[in-house]
N, C-alpha and C positions, 0 to 999 in steps of 0.2 A: 432519508435525511442527505440534502444538498449540506455543504458550504458553501453562502456565497463569499466573495469579495471581504463584505463587510467584518464576519464573521471567522476567516480568515485576518485579517487587520488586527480585531480587537485582541485575537488569541495573543498576537506576536506583538502588540501593543502590551497586553498583562502580564507577558514574556519581560520582556523590556523595562516595565516601571514596577515590578515586582524584583528585577535582579539587580536595578539600579540602585533601590529603593535597599536592599538587603546589603550592597556595597559600602551603601553610607554608611549603615548601623557597621559592617566589620572597621571600617577606616575608623570612625568617629573612637569604637573602642582600643583602636592600634591605636590613634597619633591624635586624638582626640581635637582632629580634624577634619571637617565635611567642605573641601574644595570646590573652588567655584566651578571649575571646568565640569565637574560630575554634578553638579546644580543646573549649571547652563546646560548642559546635555540631558539633563530627566527633563527641564522647562521645553527645550529647544525635540525634544521625542516626540512632547505631545502635541508641538504644532506638527509633526510629520504625521505621525499617526490618524490626528482629529475627523478631518475628512474621509481617508479612507476606513477608518471604523462605521462609517455613517452619521457622523454628529452634522446636523444643518447648522447654517448659521446661525441663528436663535442660541443654541445648543453652545455652539462654539464663544460667539461673545459671552455667555453666563461663565462659562468655566475661564475665559480670561478673567472680565471683571471679578469670579469672586478670589482670584490666585493673584489680581494685583491686590483689593483687598487684605488677605490674607496676609500677604508680604508685606504691606504697610503695617499692620499691624504688631508682624511679629519683627520687624527692624524697630519700631516705638517702643516694642519688649526688650531687643536688643540694649537699645538707647538708653534703658531704665536698667539697664543691669540686672533682668532678670532672665535673660536668655543668651544664647552662644549664636555669633553672625551666621557661621555656618545652619546651626538651626532654623536662624529665621529664614535663609535662603532656602532649606532646603522642604521648612513646612511652607512658603509660598509655589515651590515646584511642583510638591505633592498640590496640595490645593486646586492647580492648574487641572491636574490631570480628575480629581475628584469630580470638582464641579461643585454646584450648590446641595445639588442633593445628595452627595455624602457627607457633607463638611460637617454635621453631626454624629454622626458615626464617628468620625475621624478623628474628631477633639475627642467622644469618649474613649474611645479605644486607645488612644494617644495615652490619657491621662492616667487611664488604669494599667497599661504598659510603664510609663513612666515610676505611677506607685511600686511595682515590682521591681520596677530596672532598681529605685533606690534603695530600697526594703534588702533585695540582694546584697546592693552595694555596701549597706550598712553591716550588715552580717559579715561579709567577706572583710571589710576592711577591721572590722572588732576583731574576727578570727587572726588575717594578717599581725595585726599589734599582737597579740596574744603567739601566735605562733614565729613569727617573725613576716618579712615580705620574702615572695619566692623568687629565687633569679632566674630563672628562666623560667619564662618567655619575660623577655624586656615591658613587652607591652603589659602584661598582667601584673607585676613593678608595679608599674604605673598605675596601673587603675587603683590598684587595693592601697596606695598613699591617701593616707589621711585627708590630705590637702588637696587634691588631686579632684577636678570638675565631675559633675555626671555627664559620661557620652548621650544626648537624650536622642540623637540619631538614631539611635536604638529603637528608644519608643515609638519615635516620628515614622521609623521604618514598619513596625511592627501596625502600630495603627493605620496605617496608608495601607497597607495590605491586606488586614481585616477590613475595611471600609471601602476599598475598591466593587465588593458586589452590591454597591445600592449609586455605584456611578451608571451615569443613564445609558454609557455604552457598553456596558458588561453583560447584559442580556443577549446581547446580540452574538454573546460565545456558543 
């Protein structure tokens, strides 16, 4: 079996996308912020890798359409106070990479990961109330405060990575 340029590009794209989603989740846990720079980097990364990964213009247009539609829906959720702004932009950037074929698994895996995340935070915050907040690291202290938000970038990262095998460019790996 020989590795063609589209296979190498898809492997590099997979590594870049997965690494960026992991970085977004870690950053969200530590600071409750997913930076605009990271979201732009993720979206731009797809545009850099799309054609070398073997996506045709039709697939590229479908990915861009799903990314835009998902961003609009996620930003509407942000405006309704349901979702964080960084989460909304990260959702759209991930949808751009995943495209229409992977959207159902992405939503399903993200919801499941989000549920597990919330249960873990509830348990952790109950324990922190009983035992006291940890002194160090500071991010853990912030994370375990009862009033803290949910770092949903973790669930988005897990959902996106688990949904990646459903993306049309993935079989070329």
